[in-house]
C-alpha positions, 0 to 999 in steps of 0.5 A: 148803898143803904139809906141807913148808912146816911148820916149827912147829905148824899149828893147825886147828879140831880138830887140830894138825899139825907137821913138824919134824926128819923127824917128822910129828905130827898131834894131835887137839885138841878137849880139851873134847870129849875129841877126839871126831870130827865132820865138821870133824875128818875134813875136816882130817885129809883135808887134812893127810894128802893133803898128806903129802910123799913126798920122803923127808924124813919118817921117822916119822908120829905120831898122838896126842891132847891132853888126858885122852883120845886120842879118845872116838869119834864126836861125839854132838852131830854124830851127833844133828844128822846123824841125819835125813840120808838113807842116801846122805848118811850113806854119804858121811860114812862114806866120809870116815872110811874115807878117813882110815883108808886115807890114814893106813894107806897113808902111805909111812913108819912110822906110830906111834899114841900112845894114852892115856885112853879110846880109843873106836869110830872111834878104834880104827880109826885106831889099828889102821891104824897100824904101831906102837901105843904105849899108856899102861898105864892106857888103856881101849878100847871098841868102842861101836857096838853099844850104839847099834844101829850096827856097827863097819863102817868100822873092822873091816877095819883091826882085823882086818888087825891081829889076828884074835883071838877076844877082839877079835872078841867085843869088837866084838860085846859092846862090853865095855871092856878095858885096855891089857894085854888090847889088848897080849895080843891084838895091838891094842897093840905097846908099853906105855909110860908117858908118860915113856918115849914120847920114848925109844921114838920115838927108837929107832924114828927111829934105826932108820928113819934107816938105811933107804932111804925108797923101799924103806920105801914099797914094802915098806909098799905090798906088805904092805898090798896083800897083806893087802887082796888088791889083787894080781890077777896071780899072786903069784909073778910079782908079787913076783919082778918087784917085787924085780927092779925094786927091785934095779935102782933107783938107790937100791938100786944105790948102797946095795948098792955102798956095802955091798960097799965097806965089806966090802972095806975091812974085809977089806983088799980093793981 
């Protein structure tokens, strides 16, 4: 299945996926489990994100959770059942979650994460991998890993590319709970908005993205991500100047630049 085939909601076991009117939405849908993540959730997210259309038809990708919580982190029953796995098998499962974060982070469109209720453990990783995080004022956040003798290893790269705040670093070490105002203050949240304002906030972003050229957005996101994660191996000045020159000569850029100058000439009465 390809996402371009979706017109309404497609239900999996643990998530729902929608592609409609240029907005791709993924929702955690394990309300009885507070949307806790298990291997089934990872597999479904991987399937949906790998099928993401790259034809420019999508302007925004949304991630949200159904029910009272955005996501309560790892499913404890799943953790109990997998505790006897050897290290290699556990690493393979960890790689699945890491890949989910990477795929979401690297989507070629603006990604928006809508959070509410509790946001715990791995949920903070995919949240931080989003371009824009919109949180309800009453949301609660917690890096819970160290209380279980674990560490936030898979999520740390995405947390720290979003913010290098000492408060956030210490929150990973202490597992203290904090609210939306603190998350906003320290760069984990971009917009604080009640649920009633979510639609209008998304509409503003959608209107802005409708004015952009999809290929330029995709290339800009890739450049930013490559810079943050040190993926560029050649001299930076050579890479960035060549990249800009190449994009400027693209058909999409040439068309938009020509239209821009035509509008200026028309405004000033030039022929």
